[in-house]
Each structure stands twice: as C-alpha cells, then as structure tokens.
TORNUTOR-358337 format. One record per residue (C-alpha): y negated, z, x negated; residue number from 1. Coordinates in steps of 0.02 Angstrom, whole numbers, always signed. Each point is the difference from the previous one (the first is absolute). Layout:
<rs>
+--------+--------+--------+-----+
!     yy !     zz !     xx !   i !
+--------+--------+--------+-----+
!      Y !      Z !      X ! NUM !
...
+--------+--------+--------+-----+
</rs>
This chain:
<rs>
+--------+--------+--------+-----+
!     yy !     zz !     xx !   i !
+--------+--------+--------+-----+
!  -1830 !  +5772 !  -7136 !   1 !
!    +32 !   -189 !     +0 !   2 !
!    +86 !    -87 !   +146 !   3 !
!   +100 !   -160 !    -26 !   4 !
!    -84 !   -157 !    +67 !   5 !
!    +97 !    -78 !   +144 !   6 !
!    +27 !   -187 !    -24 !   7 !
!    -82 !   -118 !   +128 !   8 !
!   +165 !    -86 !    +41 !   9 !
!    +67 !   +164 !    +68 !  10 !
!   -114 !    -25 !   +149 !  11 !
!    +95 !    -22 !   +163 !  12 !
!    +14 !   -183 !    +52 !  13 !
!    +22 !    -74 !   +172 !  14 !
!   +186 !    -42 !    +13 !  15 !
!    -34 !   -131 !   +134 !  16 !
!   -113 !   -103 !   -112 !  17 !
!   -158 !    -92 !    +50 !  18 !
!     -5 !    -67 !   +179 !  19 !
!    +27 !   -189 !    +17 !  20 !
!   -153 !   -110 !    +11 !  21 !
!    -36 !    -76 !   +171 !  22 !
!    +43 !   -186 !    +14 !  23 !
!   -140 !   -121 !    -38 !  24 !
!    -29 !   -110 !   +152 !  25 !
!    -81 !   -134 !   -109 !  26 !
!   +156 !    -24 !   -106 !  27 !
!   +123 !   -134 !    +59 !  28 !
!   +173 !    +73 !    +37 !  29 !
!   +141 !    -47 !   -114 !  30 !
!   +108 !   -147 !    +45 !  31 !
!    -16 !   -188 !    +11 !  32 !
!   -176 !    -68 !    +34 !  33 !
!    -29 !    -68 !   +176 !  34 !
!    +53 !   -180 !    +21 !  35 !
!   -141 !   -124 !    +31 !  36 !
!     +3 !    -85 !   +171 !  37 !
!   +104 !   -157 !     +1 !  38 !
!   -104 !   -158 !    +13 !  39 !
!     +8 !    -93 !   +164 !  40 !
!   +130 !   -135 !    -10 !  41 !
!    -73 !   -171 !    +24 !  42 !
!    +81 !   -107 !   +134 !  43 !
!   +109 !   -134 !    -79 !  44 !
!     -5 !   -159 !   +103 !  45 !
!   +146 !    -74 !    -98 !  46 !
!   +113 !   +147 !    +46 !  47 !
!    -57 !    -16 !   +180 !  48 !
!    +42 !   -185 !     +0 !  49 !
!   +173 !    +29 !    -74 !  50 !
!    +31 !   +141 !   +124 !  51 !
!    -47 !   -117 !   +143 !  52 !
!   +124 !   -129 !    -63 !  53 !
!   +139 !   +130 !     -2 !  54 !
!    -44 !    +58 !   +176 !  55 !
!     +6 !   -178 !    +67 !  56 !
!   +168 !    -31 !    -85 !  57 !
!    +69 !   +162 !    +74 !  58 !
!    -55 !    -48 !   +176 !  59 !
!    +76 !   -173 !    -22 !  60 !
!   +166 !    +84 !    -40 !  61 !
!    -15 !   +114 !   +152 !  62 !
!    -37 !   -149 !   +113 !  63 !
!   +152 !    -92 !    -66 !  64 !
!   +111 !   +151 !    +35 !  65 !
!    -70 !    +21 !   +175 !  66 !
!    +26 !   -183 !    +38 !  67 !
!   +182 !    +12 !    -51 !  68 !
!    +24 !   +151 !   +115 !  69 !
!    -84 !    -90 !   +144 !  70 !
!   +107 !   -155 !    -24 !  71 !
!   +157 !   +108 !     +1 !  72 !
!    -54 !    +91 !   +158 !  73 !
!    -38 !   -163 !    +88 !  74 !
!   +171 !    -67 !    -47 !  75 !
!    +85 !   +159 !    +62 !  76 !
!    -99 !     -7 !   +161 !  77 !
!    +52 !   -179 !    +33 !  78 !
!   +181 !    +48 !    -30 !  79 !
!    -14 !   +143 !   +126 !  80 !
!    -77 !   -114 !   +129 !  81 !
!   +147 !   -118 !    -12 !  82 !
!   +125 !   +143 !     +5 !  83 !
!    +43 !    +42 !   +180 !  84 !
!    +64 !   +173 !    -46 !  85 !
!   -163 !    +54 !    -84 !  86 !
!    -97 !   +133 !    +93 !  87 !
!   -182 !    -10 !    +49 !  88 !
!    -32 !   +156 !   -102 !  89 !
!    +56 !    -86 !   -160 !  90 !
!   -109 !   -150 !    +39 !  91 !
!   -151 !   +110 !    +37 !  92 !
!    +24 !    +97 !   -163 !  93 !
!     +3 !   -159 !   -104 !  94 !
!   -149 !    -73 !    +91 !  95 !
!   -100 !   +158 !    -30 !  96 !
!    +46 !     +3 !   -186 !  97 !
!    -45 !   -184 !    -18 !  98 !
!   -168 !    +25 !    +86 !  99 !
!    -44 !   +149 !   -111 ! 100 !
!    +43 !    -96 !   -158 ! 101 !
!   -104 !   -147 !    +58 ! 102 !
!   -149 !   +115 !    +27 ! 103 !
!    +23 !    +71 !   -175 ! 104 !
!    +12 !   -177 !    -66 ! 105 !
!   -164 !    -49 !    +85 ! 106 !
!    -91 !   +152 !    -71 ! 107 !
!    +70 !    -23 !   -174 ! 108 !
!    -38 !   -186 !     -1 ! 109 !
!   -180 !    +34 !    +52 ! 110 !
!    -21 !   +128 !   -141 ! 111 !
!    +80 !   -119 !   -125 ! 112 !
!   -113 !   -144 !    +51 ! 113 !
!   -154 !   +110 !    -17 ! 114 !
!    +52 !    +54 !   -175 ! 115 !
!    +35 !   -180 !    -49 ! 116 !
!   -175 !    -46 !    +54 ! 117 !
!    -71 !   +140 !   -108 ! 118 !
!   +107 !    -59 !   -145 ! 119 !
!    -61 !   -179 !    +19 ! 120 !
!   -181 !    +58 !     +5 ! 121 !
!    +23 !   +106 !   -157 ! 122 !
!    +75 !   -153 !    -84 ! 123 !
!   -159 !    -95 !    +44 ! 124 !
!   -103 !   +138 !    -82 ! 125 !
!   +105 !     -5 !   -158 ! 126 !
!     -7 !   -190 !    -15 ! 127 !
!   -177 !    -39 !    +59 ! 128 !
!   -102 !   +162 !     -7 ! 129 !
!    +72 !   +111 !   -139 ! 130 !
!   -170 !    +84 !    -24 ! 131 !
!    +18 !    +71 !   +177 ! 132 !
!   +175 !    +71 !    -24 ! 133 !
!    -59 !   +181 !     +3 ! 134 !
!   -106 !    -34 !   +155 ! 135 !
!   +130 !    -98 !    +99 ! 136 !
!    +12 !   +136 !   +134 ! 137 !
!   -182 !    -30 !    +46 ! 138 !
!    +22 !   -186 !    +35 ! 139 !
!    +21 !    -34 !   +187 ! 140 !
!   +177 !    -60 !    +41 ! 141 !
!    +29 !   -166 !    +87 ! 142 !
!   +136 !    -89 !    +98 ! 143 !
!    +11 !   -149 !   -117 ! 144 !
!    -10 !    -20 !   -188 ! 145 !
!   -150 !   -118 !    +16 ! 146 !
!    -98 !   +129 !   +101 ! 147 !
!    +44 !   +137 !   -124 ! 148 !
!    -62 !   -107 !   -146 ! 149 !
!   -164 !    -23 !    +94 ! 150 !
!    -12 !   +188 !    +29 ! 151 !
!    +32 !    +35 !   -184 ! 152 !
!   -130 !   -130 !    -51 ! 153 !
!   -130 !    +74 !   +116 ! 154 !
!    +42 !   +176 !    -61 ! 155 !
!    -24 !    -52 !   -182 ! 156 !
!   -168 !    -79 !    +41 ! 157 !
!    -57 !   +154 !    +99 ! 158 !
!    +54 !   +115 !   -142 ! 159 !
!   -100 !   -100 !   -127 ! 160 !
!   -152 !     +0 !   +113 ! 161 !
!    +13 !   +189 !    +24 ! 162 !
!    +16 !    +30 !   -187 ! 163 !
!   -147 !   -113 !    -41 ! 164 !
!   -106 !    +84 !   +134 ! 165 !
!    +47 !   +172 !    -65 ! 166 !
!    -47 !    -48 !   -177 ! 167 !
!   -170 !    -63 !    +58 ! 168 !
!    -32 !   +162 !    +94 ! 169 !
!    +47 !    +99 !   -155 ! 170 !
!   -118 !   -103 !   -106 ! 171 !
!   -143 !    +31 !   +122 ! 172 !
!    +24 !   +188 !    -13 ! 173 !
!    +36 !     +1 !   -186 ! 174 !
!   -102 !   +113 !   -115 ! 175 !
!   -149 !    -79 !    -91 ! 176 !
!    +43 !    -88 !   -163 ! 177 !
!     +4 !   +107 !   -156 ! 178 !
!   -123 !    -33 !   -142 ! 179 !
!    +57 !   -137 !   -118 ! 180 !
!   +104 !    +48 !   -151 ! 181 !
!    +53 !    -87 !   -158 ! 182 !
!   +170 !    -47 !    +65 ! 183 !
!    +37 !   -184 !    +22 ! 184 !
!     +3 !    -50 !   +184 ! 185 !
!   +174 !    -48 !    +63 ! 186 !
!    +48 !   -181 !    +23 ! 187 !
!    +25 !    -78 !   +172 ! 188 !
!   +187 !    -10 !    -38 ! 189 !
!    +16 !   +189 !    -16 ! 190 !
!    -95 !    +26 !   +162 ! 191 !
!   +111 !   -126 !    +89 ! 192 !
!   +158 !    +84 !    -64 ! 193 !
!    -63 !   +169 !    +62 ! 194 !
!    -42 !    -75 !   +170 ! 195 !
!   +172 !    -79 !    +20 ! 196 !
!    +83 !   +165 !    -45 ! 197 !
!   -104 !    +91 !   +130 ! 198 !
!    +44 !   -127 !   +136 ! 199 !
!   +184 !     +7 !    -45 ! 200 !
!     +4 !   +190 !    +23 ! 201 !
!   -103 !     +3 !   +159 ! 202 !
!    +98 !    +61 !   +151 ! 203 !
!   +161 !    +33 !    -97 ! 204 !
!    +80 !   +164 !    +58 ! 205 !
!    +11 !   +128 !   -140 ! 206 !
!   -124 !    -96 !   -111 ! 207 !
!   -159 !    +79 !    +69 ! 208 !
!    -43 !    +89 !   -163 ! 209 !
!    +33 !   -154 !   -106 ! 210 !
!   -107 !   -104 !   +119 ! 211 !
!   -144 !   +124 !    -16 ! 212 !
!    +10 !     -7 !   -190 ! 213 !
!     +5 !   -191 !     +3 ! 214 !
!   -147 !     -5 !   +122 ! 215 !
!   -107 !   +112 !   -110 ! 216 !
!    +46 !   -104 !   -152 ! 217 !
!    -51 !   -160 !    +86 ! 218 !
!   -163 !    +76 !    +61 ! 219 !
!    -41 !    +56 !   -175 ! 220 !
!    +36 !   -172 !    -72 ! 221 !
!    -99 !    -90 !   +135 ! 222 !
!   -152 !   +111 !    -31 ! 223 !
!     +6 !    -36 !   -187 ! 224 !
!    +17 !   -187 !    +22 ! 225 !
!   -158 !    -99 !    -42 ! 226 !
!   -104 !    -52 !   +151 ! 227 !
!     -5 !   -190 !    +14 ! 228 !
!   -174 !    -77 !    -20 ! 229 !
!    -64 !    -91 !   +155 ! 230 !
+--------+--------+--------+-----+
</rs>
C-alpha cells in the first residue's frame, strides 16, 4: 500500500521568526558624524585695539556725566548754605552725595588714564613695531612713550637673539647630513626666504605648527646649501 508523500513546506514553522542579531559594537550608530573640535581662535590684536578705543570713549562719557552731576550738587549746596531756612540735614545729604560722586570720579578717571596709556602704547606698536603686534602683551609697560619705545626696542633685540641662539642649538643637534643626491642645491635666496619666514612665525601665538614646518624647511635648505671654500 502506497502512502502519499508529505510536502516539506507542511513542516511546522516558528511563528516568532528568527531572533534578532545582537548589535555590533564596532559599527557606528546612525546619525550625524561627530563634529571635529573647533580650532582655537587666534587672538586678534586689531579687535583688541578697537575694543580699547571704545572702552576709553565710554569712560570719557561717564566722566562727563559725573562731572555734570557734581557741578549741579555743588551749586545746590551753595544755594542751601545761603538759605537761612535750609536744614543741616539737607546740607549733610548734599555734601555726602557730592563726596561719593567725587570718589567715583577719581576712580573712573584713574581707570580711564590707565586705558589711555595702554592705547597710546599700542599705537606705538602699530606705527613703529608692527612685527611685534601679536606679542605686545609681553613688552614691559612704561610711564612715558619714550620709555615704552625703548622697552619695545630692547624686546625686539632680545627676541632676535633668542631665535638666533635657538637656531644655532638646533643646528648643533641636527641629524648628520644625508648622502648627496642628483637634485640641484638650493640657492642662497631660497634659504634666506625660508629663514625670514621662520623668524616671522617665531613666538606668534597659534602659529606653533607653521613655525615648526618653516623651521624644518629652513634646516633642510641650509643643509643642502654648498659649503663655502675657505
């Protein structure tokens, strides 16, 4: 006796389906990629200079307003002193107000004068030492413009000496020269341009990486330059 063959698809199936695969920890989750860190904003000495000008102008306006209030209080006080019916309490109140405003005036005037001195010294940097604009905060302040010019001149000379000394130290510890190749040695002009670029970037905040690249470029050019015959 023959029995009918049962088809394979009649086999019972799991109604729940296959279990979900575990998440892969190596795969990046969906969504926007992480934002790269924002580069450090370089200090802008021009914006600082303009901001200082605005601050000085604002304090000048405050001083003018205070002076007007003081003048009015002094006039009112003189009127009370000549008025026989005025009480001592009124006179004392006006005297106290006038004294407080005069103290505020003295403080504000001192702050304004200090800012004006900073502004004048920054103007000296812009006019006479533009290459030191980004390093102005390291120049010692002075009471007079002549003394500040001397400080800036000495600072520029010390900076050049430090850079030259650092370059010499780097040359002493430089790796031995590579074997000669077929490339044409660079001219003295190219080496001089590389040196000036390195000096210009030295000590500039935010330019450390560019300085390092310029320094390596100059070292490479100086090593390839022909040695002068004695």
